[in-house]
N, CA, C and O atoms as a Maestro MAE file, in Angstrom:
{
 s_m_m2io_version
 :::
 2.0.0
}

f_m_ct {
 s_m_title
 :::
 protein
 m_atom[164] {
  # First column is atom index #
  i_m_mmod_type
  r_m_x_coord
  r_m_y_coord
  r_m_z_coord
  i_m_residue_number
  s_m_chain_name
  s_m_pdb_residue_name
  s_m_pdb_atom_name
  i_m_atomic_number
  :::
  1 25 15.094 20.750 11.492 1 A "MET " " N  " 7
  2 3 13.808 20.659 11.589 1 A "MET " " CA " 6
  3 2 13.074 20.012 10.468 1 A "MET " " C  " 6
  4 15 12.100 19.286 10.667 1 A "MET " " O  " 8
  5 25 13.580 20.296 9.212 2 A "LYS " " N  " 7
  6 3 13.116 19.533 7.974 2 A "LYS " " CA " 6
  7 2 13.326 18.085 8.084 2 A "LYS " " C  " 6
  8 15 12.333 17.365 7.979 2 A "LYS " " O  " 8
  9 25 14.460 17.566 8.277 3 A "LYS " " N  " 7
  10 3 14.839 16.260 8.535 3 A "LYS " " CA " 6
  11 2 13.959 15.573 9.308 3 A "LYS " " C  " 6
  12 15 13.531 14.490 8.909 3 A "LYS " " O  " 8
  13 25 13.533 16.145 10.618 4 A "LEU " " N  " 7
  14 3 12.628 15.490 11.415 4 A "LEU " " CA " 6
  15 2 11.372 15.302 10.794 4 A "LEU " " C  " 6
  16 15 10.821 14.202 10.799 4 A "LEU " " O  " 8
  17 25 10.844 16.383 10.217 5 A "LEU " " N  " 7
  18 3 9.575 16.325 9.530 5 A "LEU " " CA " 6
  19 2 9.527 15.159 8.505 5 A "LEU " " C  " 6
  20 15 8.546 14.416 8.474 5 A "LEU " " O  " 8
  21 25 10.562 14.999 7.681 6 A "VAL " " N  " 7
  22 3 10.602 14.097 6.663 6 A "VAL " " CA " 6
  23 2 10.672 12.662 7.296 6 A "VAL " " C  " 6
  24 15 9.983 11.770 6.800 6 A "VAL " " O  " 8
  25 25 11.490 12.406 8.384 7 A "VAL " " N  " 7
  26 3 11.365 11.237 9.080 7 A "VAL " " CA " 6
  27 2 10.047 10.786 9.641 7 A "VAL " " C  " 6
  28 15 9.506 9.689 9.501 7 A "VAL " " O  " 8
  29 25 9.613 11.896 10.338 8 A "VAL " " N  " 7
  30 3 8.295 11.569 10.879 8 A "VAL " " CA " 6
  31 2 7.225 11.166 9.733 8 A "VAL " " C  " 6
  32 15 6.528 10.167 9.907 8 A "VAL " " O  " 8
  33 25 7.102 11.928 8.591 9 A "SER " " N  " 7
  34 3 6.303 11.612 7.534 9 A "SER " " CA " 6
  35 2 6.553 10.275 6.926 9 A "SER " " C  " 6
  36 15 5.607 9.627 6.478 9 A "SER " " O  " 8
  37 25 7.851 9.799 6.882 10 A "LEU " " N  " 7
  38 3 8.018 8.675 6.350 10 A "LEU " " CA " 6
  39 2 7.637 7.301 7.328 10 A "LEU " " C  " 6
  40 15 7.331 6.188 6.900 10 A "LEU " " O  " 8
  41 25 7.734 7.661 8.559 11 A "VAL " " N  " 7
  42 3 7.178 6.557 9.742 11 A "VAL " " CA " 6
  43 2 5.738 6.453 9.686 11 A "VAL " " C  " 6
  44 15 5.129 5.393 9.830 11 A "VAL " " O  " 8
  45 25 5.164 7.675 9.453 12 A "GLY " " N  " 7
  46 3 3.541 7.636 9.237 12 A "GLY " " CA " 6
  47 2 3.328 6.989 8.072 12 A "GLY " " C  " 6
  48 15 2.442 6.149 8.233 12 A "GLY " " O  " 8
  49 25 3.774 7.009 6.899 13 A "VAL " " N  " 7
  50 3 3.445 6.426 5.578 13 A "VAL " " CA " 6
  51 2 3.706 4.847 5.840 13 A "VAL " " C  " 6
  52 15 2.875 4.018 5.466 13 A "VAL " " O  " 8
  53 25 4.768 4.514 6.428 14 A "ALA " " N  " 7
  54 3 5.225 3.118 6.640 14 A "ALA " " CA " 6
  55 2 4.035 2.536 7.429 14 A "ALA " " C  " 6
  56 15 3.490 1.476 7.122 14 A "ALA " " O  " 8
  57 25 3.681 3.299 8.451 15 A "ALA " " N  " 7
  58 3 2.612 2.713 9.559 15 A "ALA " " CA " 6
  59 2 1.382 2.362 8.746 15 A "ALA " " C  " 6
  60 15 0.791 1.290 8.878 15 A "ALA " " O  " 8
  61 25 1.014 3.345 7.875 16 A "MET " " N  " 7
  62 3 -0.299 3.159 7.065 16 A "MET " " CA " 6
  63 2 -0.167 2.062 6.124 16 A "MET " " C  " 6
  64 15 -1.149 1.325 6.027 16 A "MET " " O  " 8
  65 25 0.778 1.825 5.462 17 A "VAL " " N  " 7
  66 3 1.162 0.750 4.547 17 A "VAL " " CA " 6
  67 2 0.911 -0.474 5.179 17 A "VAL " " C  " 6
  68 15 0.121 -1.327 4.775 17 A "VAL " " O  " 8
  69 25 1.763 -0.548 6.408 18 A "PHE " " N  " 7
  70 3 1.739 -1.702 7.339 18 A "PHE " " CA " 6
  71 2 0.282 -2.304 7.700 18 A "PHE " " C  " 6
  72 15 -0.087 -3.472 7.579 18 A "PHE " " O  " 8
  73 25 -0.469 -1.152 8.192 19 A "ARG " " N  " 7
  74 3 -1.731 -1.622 8.411 19 A "ARG " " CA " 6
  75 2 -2.543 -2.024 7.299 19 A "ARG " " C  " 6
  76 15 -3.338 -2.953 7.441 19 A "ARG " " O  " 8
  77 25 -2.424 -1.410 6.191 20 A "LYS " " N  " 7
  78 3 -3.302 -1.872 5.069 20 A "LYS " " CA " 6
  79 2 -2.951 -3.232 4.710 20 A "LYS " " C  " 6
  80 15 -3.884 -3.997 4.468 20 A "LYS " " O  " 8
  81 25 -1.740 -3.668 4.632 21 A "VAL " " N  " 7
  82 3 -1.145 -4.864 4.382 21 A "VAL " " CA " 6
  83 2 -1.718 -5.870 5.235 21 A "VAL " " C  " 6
  84 15 -2.240 -6.891 4.787 21 A "VAL " " O  " 8
  85 25 -1.630 -5.606 6.414 22 A "LYS " " N  " 7
  86 3 -2.151 -6.606 7.586 22 A "LYS " " CA " 6
  87 2 -3.712 -6.718 7.521 22 A "LYS " " C  " 6
  88 15 -4.329 -7.766 7.715 22 A "LYS " " O  " 8
  89 25 -4.288 -5.470 7.214 23 A "ALA " " N  " 7
  90 3 -5.900 -5.724 6.991 23 A "ALA " " CA " 6
  91 2 -6.147 -6.586 5.996 23 A "ALA " " C  " 6
  92 15 -6.946 -7.499 6.204 23 A "ALA " " O  " 8
  93 25 -5.487 -6.453 4.694 24 A "SER " " N  " 7
  94 3 -5.642 -7.312 3.610 24 A "SER " " CA " 6
  95 2 -5.396 -8.811 3.846 24 A "SER " " C  " 6
  96 15 -6.158 -9.675 3.412 24 A "SER " " O  " 8
  97 25 -4.323 -9.060 4.534 25 A "ASN " " N  " 7
  98 3 -3.921 -10.580 4.741 25 A "ASN " " CA " 6
  99 2 -4.891 -11.052 5.907 25 A "ASN " " C  " 6
  100 15 -5.186 -12.246 5.938 25 A "ASN " " O  " 8
  101 25 -5.337 -10.310 6.738 26 A "ASP " " N  " 7
  102 3 -6.366 -10.654 7.890 26 A "ASP " " CA " 6
  103 2 -7.812 -11.085 6.979 26 A "ASP " " C  " 6
  104 15 -8.369 -12.174 7.118 26 A "ASP " " O  " 8
  105 25 -8.225 -10.140 6.150 27 A "GLU " " N  " 7
  106 3 -9.386 -10.417 5.346 27 A "GLU " " CA " 6
  107 2 -9.213 -11.604 4.388 27 A "GLU " " C  " 6
  108 15 -10.202 -12.313 4.205 27 A "GLU " " O  " 8
  109 25 -8.071 -11.899 3.757 28 A "ARG " " N  " 7
  110 3 -7.911 -12.870 2.881 28 A "ARG " " CA " 6
  111 2 -7.871 -14.186 3.759 28 A "ARG " " C  " 6
  112 15 -8.334 -15.222 3.281 28 A "ARG " " O  " 8
  113 25 -7.371 -14.172 4.931 29 A "ALA " " N  " 7
  114 3 -7.410 -15.415 5.930 29 A "ALA " " CA " 6
  115 2 -8.715 -15.876 6.227 29 A "ALA " " C  " 6
  116 15 -9.024 -17.067 6.203 29 A "ALA " " O  " 8
  117 25 -9.675 -14.715 6.578 30 A "LEU " " N  " 7
  118 3 -10.948 -15.000 6.853 30 A "LEU " " CA " 6
  119 2 -11.831 -15.357 5.777 30 A "LEU " " C  " 6
  120 15 -12.799 -16.066 6.054 30 A "LEU " " O  " 8
  121 25 -11.633 -14.941 4.485 31 A "TRP " " N  " 7
  122 3 -12.278 -15.584 3.496 31 A "TRP " " CA " 6
  123 2 -11.836 -17.013 3.319 31 A "TRP " " C  " 6
  124 15 -12.700 -17.890 3.284 31 A "TRP " " O  " 8
  125 25 -10.602 -17.308 3.208 32 A "HIS " " N  " 7
  126 3 -10.150 -18.703 2.984 32 A "HIS " " CA " 6
  127 2 -10.820 -19.713 4.248 32 A "HIS " " C  " 6
  128 15 -11.114 -20.887 4.028 32 A "HIS " " O  " 8
  129 25 -10.978 -19.150 5.396 33 A "GLU " " N  " 7
  130 3 -11.383 -19.869 6.516 33 A "GLU " " CA " 6
  131 2 -12.976 -20.286 6.197 33 A "GLU " " C  " 6
  132 15 -13.452 -21.410 6.353 33 A "GLU " " O  " 8
  133 25 -13.679 -19.095 5.710 34 A "ALA " " N  " 7
  134 3 -15.091 -19.088 5.402 34 A "ALA " " CA " 6
  135 2 -15.479 -19.936 4.239 34 A "ALA " " C  " 6
  136 15 -16.611 -20.414 4.170 34 A "ALA " " O  " 8
  137 25 -14.533 -20.147 3.281 35 A "THR " " N  " 7
  138 3 -14.850 -20.766 1.931 35 A "THR " " CA " 6
  139 2 -14.348 -22.195 1.878 35 A "THR " " C  " 6
  140 15 -14.668 -22.868 0.899 35 A "THR " " O  " 8
  141 25 -13.616 -22.712 2.800 36 A "THR " " N  " 7
  142 3 -12.984 -23.904 2.635 36 A "THR " " CA " 6
  143 2 -13.965 -25.019 3.556 36 A "THR " " C  " 6
  144 15 -14.628 -24.631 4.518 36 A "THR " " O  " 8
  145 25 -13.947 -26.104 3.210 37 A "ALA " " N  " 7
  146 3 -14.755 -27.083 3.813 37 A "ALA " " CA " 6
  147 2 -14.075 -27.525 5.037 37 A "ALA " " C  " 6
  148 15 -12.863 -27.725 5.109 37 A "ALA " " O  " 8
  149 25 -14.997 -27.680 6.088 38 A "PRO " " N  " 7
  150 3 -14.472 -28.094 7.339 38 A "PRO " " CA " 6
  151 2 -13.863 -29.466 7.295 38 A "PRO " " C  " 6
  152 15 -14.390 -30.386 6.670 38 A "PRO " " O  " 8
  153 25 -12.668 -29.594 8.016 39 A "ASP " " N  " 7
  154 3 -12.099 -30.911 8.260 39 A "ASP " " CA " 6
  155 2 -12.767 -31.713 9.433 39 A "ASP " " C  " 6
  156 15 -12.570 -31.443 10.617 39 A "ASP " " O  " 8
  157 25 -13.556 -32.703 8.997 40 A "LEU " " N  " 7
  158 3 -14.385 -33.387 10.015 40 A "LEU " " CA " 6
  159 2 -13.803 -34.912 10.270 40 A "LEU " " C  " 6
  160 15 -14.524 -35.903 10.382 40 A "LEU " " O  " 8
  161 25 -12.642 -34.910 10.326 41 A "ARG " " N  " 7
  162 3 -11.940 -36.216 10.569 41 A "ARG " " CA " 6
  163 2 -12.027 -36.547 11.952 41 A "ARG " " C  " 6
  164 15 -11.514 -37.584 12.373 41 A "ARG " " O  " 8
  :::
 }
 m_bond[163] {
  # First column is bond index #
  i_m_from
  i_m_to
  i_m_order
  :::
  1 1 2 1
  2 2 3 1
  3 3 4 2
  4 3 5 1
  5 5 6 1
  6 6 7 1
  7 7 8 2
  8 7 9 1
  9 9 10 1
  10 10 11 1
  11 11 12 2
  12 11 13 1
  13 13 14 1
  14 14 15 1
  15 15 16 2
  16 15 17 1
  17 17 18 1
  18 18 19 1
  19 19 20 2
  20 19 21 1
  21 21 22 1
  22 22 23 1
  23 23 24 2
  24 23 25 1
  25 25 26 1
  26 26 27 1
  27 27 28 2
  28 27 29 1
  29 29 30 1
  30 30 31 1
  31 31 32 2
  32 31 33 1
  33 33 34 1
  34 34 35 1
  35 35 36 2
  36 35 37 1
  37 37 38 1
  38 38 39 1
  39 39 40 2
  40 39 41 1
  41 41 42 1
  42 42 43 1
  43 43 44 2
  44 43 45 1
  45 45 46 1
  46 46 47 1
  47 47 48 2
  48 47 49 1
  49 49 50 1
  50 50 51 1
  51 51 52 2
  52 51 53 1
  53 53 54 1
  54 54 55 1
  55 55 56 2
  56 55 57 1
  57 57 58 1
  58 58 59 1
  59 59 60 2
  60 59 61 1
  61 61 62 1
  62 62 63 1
  63 63 64 2
  64 63 65 1
  65 65 66 1
  66 66 67 1
  67 67 68 2
  68 67 69 1
  69 69 70 1
  70 70 71 1
  71 71 72 2
  72 71 73 1
  73 73 74 1
  74 74 75 1
  75 75 76 2
  76 75 77 1
  77 77 78 1
  78 78 79 1
  79 79 80 2
  80 79 81 1
  81 81 82 1
  82 82 83 1
  83 83 84 2
  84 83 85 1
  85 85 86 1
  86 86 87 1
  87 87 88 2
  88 87 89 1
  89 89 90 1
  90 90 91 1
  91 91 92 2
  92 91 93 1
  93 93 94 1
  94 94 95 1
  95 95 96 2
  96 95 97 1
  97 97 98 1
  98 98 99 1
  99 99 100 2
  100 99 101 1
  101 101 102 1
  102 102 103 1
  103 103 104 2
  104 103 105 1
  105 105 106 1
  106 106 107 1
  107 107 108 2
  108 107 109 1
  109 109 110 1
  110 110 111 1
  111 111 112 2
  112 111 113 1
  113 113 114 1
  114 114 115 1
  115 115 116 2
  116 115 117 1
  117 117 118 1
  118 118 119 1
  119 119 120 2
  120 119 121 1
  121 121 122 1
  122 122 123 1
  123 123 124 2
  124 123 125 1
  125 125 126 1
  126 126 127 1
  127 127 128 2
  128 127 129 1
  129 129 130 1
  130 130 131 1
  131 131 132 2
  132 131 133 1
  133 133 134 1
  134 134 135 1
  135 135 136 2
  136 135 137 1
  137 137 138 1
  138 138 139 1
  139 139 140 2
  140 139 141 1
  141 141 142 1
  142 142 143 1
  143 143 144 2
  144 143 145 1
  145 145 146 1
  146 146 147 1
  147 147 148 2
  148 147 149 1
  149 149 150 1
  150 150 151 1
  151 151 152 2
  152 151 153 1
  153 153 154 1
  154 154 155 1
  155 155 156 2
  156 155 157 1
  157 157 158 1
  158 158 159 1
  159 159 160 2
  160 159 161 1
  161 161 162 1
  162 162 163 1
  163 163 164 2
  :::
 }
}
């Protein structure tokens, strides 16, 4: 039972970290798009 709890906890922490990293990358991409000059070729 303890092992299952540890595994579930690790999966939960990994999911939270993954979500934070993805949100950070999405925000960085949005700022990059908003602050670069449009390509009007």
